[in-house]
Structure formats: structure tokens, C-alpha cells
PASEBA-1860 file (N, C-alpha, C; in nm, 3 decimals):
! residues 167
1> MSGLYRAT> 5.396/9.314/-3.125/5.468/9.359/-3.006/5.384/9.335/-2.880 ~ 5.251/9.348/-2.892/5.169/9.330/-2.772/5.178/9.187/-2.719 ~ 5.201/9.089/-2.809/5.219/8.951/-2.766/5.342/8.936/-2.678 ~ 5.448/9.009/-2.714/5.571/9.007/-2.634/5.547/9.069/-2.497 ~ 5.473/9.180/-2.494/5.441/9.243/-2.366/5.362/9.147/-2.277 ~ 5.263/9.081/-2.336/5.180/8.986/-2.261/5.262/8.869/-2.209 ~ 5.349/8.814/-2.295/5.434/8.701/-2.253/5.524/8.741/-2.137 ~ 5.579/8.860/-2.144/5.666/8.907/-2.037/5.588/8.924/-1.908
9> ERLMGMSD> 5.468/8.980/-1.918/5.384/8.999/-1.800/5.350/8.865/-1.736 ~ 5.316/8.765/-1.818/5.286/8.631/-1.766/5.409/8.567/-1.704 ~ 5.524/8.578/-1.771/5.648/8.520/-1.720/5.683/8.579/-1.583 ~ 5.659/8.705/-1.567/5.689/8.773/-1.441/5.581/8.749/-1.334 ~ 5.468/8.689/-1.372/5.361/8.662/-1.275/5.302/8.790/-1.218 ~ 5.273/8.885/-1.306/5.228/9.017/-1.261/5.077/9.019/-1.234 ~ 5.039/8.981/-1.114/4.900/8.988/-1.069/4.867/9.132/-1.028 ~ 4.740/9.157/-0.998/4.700/9.291/-0.951/4.779/9.328/-0.825
17> RVWARHAS> 4.797/9.233/-0.737/4.871/9.258/-0.612/5.016/9.296/-0.640 ~ 5.078/9.225/-0.734/5.218/9.254/-0.768/5.229/9.391/-0.836 ~ 5.136/9.422/-0.927/5.138/9.553/-0.991/5.125/9.664/-0.887 ~ 5.039/9.645/-0.787/5.021/9.746/-0.682/5.152/9.768/-0.607 ~ 5.224/9.662/-0.578/5.352/9.675/-0.509/5.458/9.738/-0.600 ~ 5.452/9.701/-0.729/5.549/9.754/-0.826/5.532/9.904/-0.847 ~ 5.414/9.957/-0.816/5.390/10.101/-0.830/5.469/10.182/-0.728 ~ 5.535/10.115/-0.635/5.621/10.185/-0.540/5.741/10.245/-0.613
25> PWSVYSRF> 5.769/10.373/-0.590/5.889/10.431/-0.651/6.016/10.352/-0.618 ~ 6.022/10.292/-0.500/6.138/10.210/-0.465/6.154/10.095/-0.564 ~ 6.045/10.034/-0.603/6.050/9.924/-0.699/6.096/9.975/-0.835 ~ 6.038/10.084/-0.881/6.071/10.137/-1.013/6.217/10.180/-1.019 ~ 6.261/10.260/-0.924/6.398/10.311/-0.931/6.501/10.201/-0.907 ~ 6.472/10.107/-0.818/6.569/10.000/-0.795/6.572/9.903/-0.914 ~ 6.467/9.902/-0.992/6.464/9.817/-1.111/6.568/9.864/-1.214 ~ 6.600/9.991/-1.210/6.703/10.043/-1.302/6.841/9.985/-1.272
33> TILPLLAL> 6.857/9.915/-1.162/6.986/9.851/-1.131/7.004/9.719/-1.206 ~ 6.896/9.664/-1.260/6.902/9.528/-1.314/7.000/9.515/-1.430 ~ 6.991/9.601/-1.529/7.078/9.586/-1.645/7.226/9.607/-1.609 ~ 7.262/9.710/-1.532/7.403/9.721/-1.491/7.450/9.601/-1.408 ~ 7.362/9.551/-1.321/7.400/9.433/-1.242/7.417/9.310/-1.330 ~ 7.333/9.296/-1.432/7.347/9.184/-1.525/7.478/9.195/-1.601 ~ 7.512/9.314/-1.648/7.640/9.333/-1.717/7.756/9.300/-1.624 ~ 7.749/9.344/-1.501/7.854/9.314/-1.405/7.863/9.164/-1.377
41> AVWSRVWI> 7.748/9.099/-1.368/7.746/8.954/-1.343/7.813/8.879/-1.459 ~ 7.781/8.919/-1.581/7.844/8.854/-1.697/7.994/8.884/-1.698 ~ 8.030/9.008/-1.671/8.172/9.046/-1.669/8.248/8.970/-1.561 ~ 8.180/8.936/-1.453/8.247/8.870/-1.340/8.308/8.736/-1.377 ~ 8.278/8.685/-1.495/8.342/8.559/-1.538/8.493/8.573/-1.543 ~ 8.540/8.697/-1.560/8.684/8.723/-1.561/8.744/8.697/-1.423 ~ 8.670/8.730/-1.318/8.721/8.719/-1.182/8.687/8.588/-1.116 ~ 8.564/8.539/-1.143/8.519/8.422/-1.066/8.486/8.301/-1.154
49> GAWAWGAV> 8.517/8.310/-1.281/8.497/8.196/-1.371/8.352/8.151/-1.377 ~ 8.331/8.020/-1.368/8.197/7.961/-1.382/8.101/8.006/-1.272 ~ 8.156/8.057/-1.161/8.068/8.108/-1.055/7.987/8.228/-1.104 ~ 8.026/8.285/-1.215/7.950/8.397/-1.272/7.807/8.356/-1.303 ~ 7.785/8.227/-1.332/7.647/8.180/-1.353/7.562/8.204/-1.229 ~ 7.621/8.191/-1.113/7.548/8.220/-0.988/7.512/8.367/-0.979 ~ 7.604/8.453/-1.020/7.577/8.597/-1.018/7.466/8.631/-1.118 ~ 7.470/8.570/-1.236/7.364/8.594/-1.336/7.230/8.545/-1.281
57> TAVLLWTW> 7.230/8.429/-1.218/7.107/8.375/-1.159/7.054/8.468/-1.051 ~ 7.142/8.524/-0.970/7.099/8.617/-0.864/7.034/8.741/-0.925 ~ 7.088/8.792/-1.035/7.028/8.909/-1.100/6.891/8.873/-1.158 ~ 6.881/8.756/-1.219/6.751/8.713/-1.273/6.649/8.695/-1.161 ~ 6.693/8.645/-1.048/6.604/8.633/-0.932/6.561/8.771/-0.884 ~ 6.653/8.865/-0.878/6.621/9.003/-0.838/6.520/9.064/-0.935 ~ 6.532/9.032/-1.063/6.437/9.081/-1.164/6.296/9.036/-1.129 ~ 6.281/8.912/-1.085/6.150/8.859/-1.050/6.102/8.911/-0.914
65> VNPRAFPP> 6.194/8.920/-0.818/6.158/8.961/-0.681/6.127/9.111/-0.675 ~ 6.196/9.191/-0.752/6.186/9.336/-0.740/6.043/9.391/-0.735 ~ 5.953/9.353/-0.828/5.818/9.410/-0.819/5.740/9.366/-0.695 ~ 5.791/9.269/-0.624/5.725/9.216/-0.505/5.793/9.262/-0.376 ~ 5.907/9.327/-0.388/5.994/9.352/-0.273/5.951/9.469/-0.186 ~ 5.867/9.556/-0.237/5.831/9.677/-0.164/5.680/9.683/-0.145 ~ 5.634/9.744/-0.036/5.489/9.755/-0.016/5.429/9.854/-0.116 ~ 5.299/9.844/-0.140/5.235/9.943/-0.226/5.259/10.083/-0.171
73> PASLDSWA> 5.273/10.181/-0.257/5.301/10.317/-0.209/5.180/10.378/-0.141 ~ 5.207/10.468/-0.048/5.099/10.540/0.021/5.029/10.636/-0.075 ~ 5.103/10.683/-0.175/5.049/10.777/-0.273/5.091/10.732/-0.412 ~ 5.006/10.758/-0.509/5.036/10.721/-0.648/5.067/10.842/-0.734 ~ 5.103/10.954/-0.672/5.123/11.075/-0.751/5.267/11.097/-0.797 ~ 5.357/11.003/-0.770/5.495/11.019/-0.816/5.508/10.980/-0.963 ~ 5.612/11.029/-1.028/5.641/10.995/-1.167/5.650/10.844/-1.183 ~ 5.720/10.778/-1.093/5.741/10.633/-1.104/5.608/10.558/-1.092
81> SRGVLGER> 5.525/10.595/-0.996/5.396/10.527/-0.979/5.307/10.546/-1.101 ~ 5.305/10.667/-1.152/5.223/10.694/-1.270/5.276/10.620/-1.392 ~ 5.406/10.601/-1.398/5.463/10.522/-1.507/5.414/10.378/-1.503 ~ 5.409/10.320/-1.384/5.361/10.182/-1.368/5.212/10.175/-1.402 ~ 5.134/10.272/-1.355/4.991/10.273/-1.386/4.969/10.288/-1.536 ~ 5.049/10.371/-1.600/5.040/10.387/-1.745/5.076/10.259/-1.819 ~ 5.173/10.186/-1.767/5.210/10.059/-1.829/5.093/9.960/-1.820 ~ 5.025/9.962/-1.707/4.907/9.873/-1.694/4.799/9.911/-1.795
89> VFLNRRDE> 4.775/10.039/-1.812/4.678/10.083/-1.913/4.726/10.040/-2.051 ~ 4.852/10.061/-2.079/4.913/10.026/-2.208/4.897/9.876/-2.237 ~ 4.913/9.793/-2.135/4.903/9.648/-2.153/4.760/9.597/-2.153 ~ 4.675/9.650/-2.065/4.543/9.593/-2.044/4.429/9.664/-2.114 ~ 4.453/9.783/-2.162/4.346/9.861/-2.225/4.396/9.918/-2.357 ~ 4.459/9.832/-2.437/4.520/9.875/-2.563/4.423/9.951/-2.652 ~ 4.297/9.910/-2.653/4.199/9.977/-2.738/4.169/10.119/-2.691 ~ 4.203/10.150/-2.567/4.179/10.284/-2.513/4.304/10.373/-2.520
97> VPGHHRVW> 4.414/10.318/-2.570/4.540/10.393/-2.580/4.551/10.449/-2.721 ~ 4.565/10.582/-2.735/4.577/10.641/-2.869/4.693/10.578/-2.947 ~ 4.674/10.572/-3.078/4.772/10.510/-3.166/4.913/10.565/-3.153 ~ 4.925/10.697/-3.135/5.060/10.754/-3.126/5.134/10.700/-3.002 ~ 5.063/10.672/-2.894/5.127/10.615/-2.776/5.168/10.470/-2.801 ~ 5.083/10.395/-2.871/5.117/10.255/-2.903/5.241/10.250/-2.993 ~ 5.247/10.339/-3.090/5.362/10.342/-3.182/5.489/10.377/-3.104 ~ 5.482/10.481/-3.022/5.600/10.521/-2.945/5.641/10.413/-2.845
105> GAMLSAGA> 5.544/10.348/-2.783/5.576/10.239/-2.691/5.652/10.128/-2.761 ~ 5.604/10.091/-2.879/5.672/9.986/-2.956/5.810/10.032/-3.001 ~ 5.820/10.157/-3.047/5.951/10.208/-3.093/6.052/10.213/-2.978 ~ 6.008/10.256/-2.861/6.099/10.265/-2.748/6.140/10.126/-2.699 ~ 6.047/10.033/-2.703/6.082/9.895/-2.666/6.185/9.839/-2.764 ~ 6.159/9.857/-2.892/6.253/9.809/-2.994/6.382/9.889/-2.993 ~ 6.373/10.015/-2.951/6.490/10.102/-2.948/6.598/10.057/-2.851 ~ 6.561/9.972/-2.757/6.660/9.920/-2.663/6.747/9.810/-2.726
113> LPGAVVMA> 6.700/9.749/-2.833/6.770/9.636/-2.894/6.911/9.671/-2.944 ~ 6.932/9.781/-3.017/7.069/9.811/-3.059/7.166/9.826/-2.941 ~ 7.121/9.888/-2.836/7.205/9.902/-2.717/7.238/9.766/-2.656 ~ 7.139/9.676/-2.655/7.162/9.542/-2.601/7.266/9.468/-2.684 ~ 7.263/9.487/-2.816/7.363/9.424/-2.904/7.501/9.480/-2.873 ~ 7.511/9.611/-2.859/7.640/9.675/-2.827/7.689/9.627/-2.691 ~ 7.599/9.623/-2.593/7.636/9.576/-2.459/7.686/9.431/-2.466 ~ 7.612/9.346/-2.536/7.651/9.205/-2.547/7.788/9.192/-2.613
121> WGLWALDA> 7.813/9.268/-2.717/7.943/9.263/-2.783/8.053/9.308/-2.686 ~ 8.028/9.417/-2.615/8.127/9.467/-2.518/8.156/9.365/-2.409 ~ 8.052/9.295/-2.364/8.072/9.192/-2.261/8.145/9.071/-2.318 ~ 8.114/9.032/-2.439/8.181/8.918/-2.503/8.328/8.950/-2.526 ~ 8.355/9.071/-2.575/8.492/9.111/-2.608/8.569/9.163/-2.486 ~ 8.501/9.172/-2.373/8.559/9.231/-2.251/8.611/9.372/-2.278 ~ 8.529/9.448/-2.348/8.560/9.588/-2.377/8.467/9.673/-2.289 ~ 8.522/9.724/-2.181/8.440/9.794/-2.081/8.368/9.916/-2.140
129> AWAVFGTL> 8.436/9.990/-2.226/8.373/10.110/-2.282/8.248/10.073/-2.363 ~ 8.257/9.972/-2.447/8.141/9.929/-2.526/8.033/9.867/-2.439 ~ 8.073/9.794/-2.336/7.975/9.733/-2.246/7.896/9.842/-2.173 ~ 7.965/9.942/-2.122/7.897/10.053/-2.052/7.812/10.134/-2.150 ~ 7.868/10.164/-2.266/7.795/10.240/-2.367/7.668/10.165/-2.408 ~ 7.679/10.036/-2.432/7.563/9.956/-2.469/7.459/9.950/-2.358 ~ 7.507/9.941/-2.235/7.415/9.939/-2.120/7.335/10.069/-2.116 ~ 7.403/10.181/-2.134/7.335/10.310/-2.135/7.238/10.322/-2.252
137> LTMIPKIW> 7.282/10.276/-2.370/7.195/10.282/-2.488/7.071/10.194/-2.471 ~ 7.081/10.092/-2.389/6.966/10.006/-2.363/6.875/10.069/-2.258 ~ 6.933/10.132/-2.159/6.854/10.188/-2.049/6.779/10.315/-2.088 ~ 6.837/10.396/-2.173/6.774/10.524/-2.209/6.635/10.504/-2.269 ~ 6.619/10.415/-2.370/6.482/10.395/-2.420/6.387/10.338/-2.315 ~ 6.437/10.257/-2.223/6.350/10.201/-2.119/6.301/10.312/-2.025 ~ 6.391/10.401/-1.988/6.350/10.513/-1.902/6.252/10.604/-1.977 ~ 6.280/10.626/-2.104/6.191/10.706/-2.187/6.054/10.637/-2.198
145> FVDRMVWV> 6.055/10.503/-2.207/5.930/10.426/-2.211/5.848/10.453/-2.084 ~ 5.912/10.451/-1.969/5.841/10.478/-1.843/5.781/10.619/-1.849 ~ 5.858/10.714/-1.899/5.807/10.851/-1.910/5.687/10.857/-2.005 ~ 5.693/10.782/-2.114/5.581/10.777/-2.208/5.457/10.718/-2.139 ~ 5.480/10.620/-2.052/5.368/10.557/-1.981/5.302/10.656/-1.884 ~ 5.379/10.749/-1.829/5.320/10.856/-1.746/5.222/10.937/-1.832 ~ 5.263/10.967/-1.952/5.181/11.043/-2.047/5.057/10.961/-2.086 ~ 5.077/10.831/-2.114/4.966/10.742/-2.146/4.862/10.747/-2.034
153> YADWLRKT> 4.910/10.736/-1.912/4.819/10.734/-1.797/4.744/10.866/-1.784 ~ 4.815/10.978/-1.798/4.750/11.109/-1.788/4.643/11.125/-1.895 ~ 4.675/11.086/-2.019/4.577/11.095/-2.128/4.458/11.004/-2.101 ~ 4.485/10.885/-2.049/4.377/10.788/-2.021/4.285/10.843/-1.912 ~ 4.344/10.900/-1.807/4.261/10.958/-1.700/4.173/11.069/-1.754 ~ 4.230/11.157/-1.837/4.153/11.267/-1.895/4.039/11.213/-1.983 ~ 4.071/11.113/-2.064/3.974/11.058/-2.159/3.859/10.985/-2.088 ~ 3.891/10.911/-1.983/3.791/10.826/-1.917/3.724/10.894/-1.798
161> GKELGDV> 3.784/11.000/-1.746/3.731/11.063/-1.626/3.758/10.984/-1.499 ~ 3.844/10.885/-1.509/3.878/10.803/-1.391/3.963/10.885/-1.295 ~ 3.981/10.830/-1.175/4.059/10.895/-1.072/4.198/10.833/-1.063 ~ 4.292/10.904/-1.004/4.427/10.853/-0.983/4.421/10.720/-0.912 ~ 4.488/10.621/-0.964/4.491/10.488/-0.906/4.403/10.388/-0.979 ~ 4.308/10.438/-1.058/4.224/10.348/-1.138/4.304/10.294/-1.257 ~ 4.277/10.171/-1.291/4.333/10.114/-1.415/4.233/10.016/-1.470
END
């Protein structure tokens, strides 16, 4: 699973500068729009036909732009900022992350897959209830993952004696 995390981080071009900007609560909370927007973009094939590819492309572009779109936060004490800092610890300091956090991180990441399958089926079948249900089932583990990363970060700070903002 860590290989997948690394590949995703590289694909997104997540440098130290980008991570600092992504720690903005605006970045974290607006990122939660991506999956519903992607579902809407795919669904839009009903209304705009092949132009839906443009909508899907716009959502994918937003996925890449989002961590870069906001300035670094003035403070890192928000839930969202700590979630991003915890994700950095989770990705870059795996040997310092207790096993139970690594297991839960992997389970929550994998836990989004059934929802993605349900969402995809709902979008393919044009069944709005299943598409929305699948979208929610996919987002819940992701939000829970961010919350777990807050815990990872708090435990890491306690263990290392580092200060808020260190990674």
C-alpha cells in the first residue's frame, strides 16, 4: 500500500512547498468537492454528451490545482492542517508511525473501494440513488483517514518531542 501512496504523491507533484499550501483548511475542505464533482461530470454525459469529457478533465485539473490554490495557513492548529501534517508523517516517516496507525490507514484507504464500485455502477446505470450512495461510501473512509492522520500527527509529536509544524 505504501507504494501506492508514494506513486500518488509523485503523480500529484507534492513538494514541500505544495504540502505547506495544502495544509490550508481551505485546501482540505475544498478537496472534499472533488468526488461529487467527478460524479456530476460523469453524469453530465446525459446532458452534454461527449462534452462531458471536458467536465471530467476540469475536475482532474482541479484535483491537481487544489493543493496549490491556497496560501499556507497562518496557523497549523486546525483539524484540517493537522490531518495534512499527519499524512506527511504517515508517508515520509513510516518507520516512526505505530503499526496500528499503518493498519488503519491502509484499511481506510482500501475501505473507499467498495463505495467507488457502487458509485461507478450508479453512474454507469444512471441510477442517482446508487451514485450518491456510492459517493458517500467513498468519501466517509477518506474523511475518517484524515481524522486518523490527525491522531498520527499527535502521537508522532508526543513521541518525538517535535513542535507543531514539524514533519
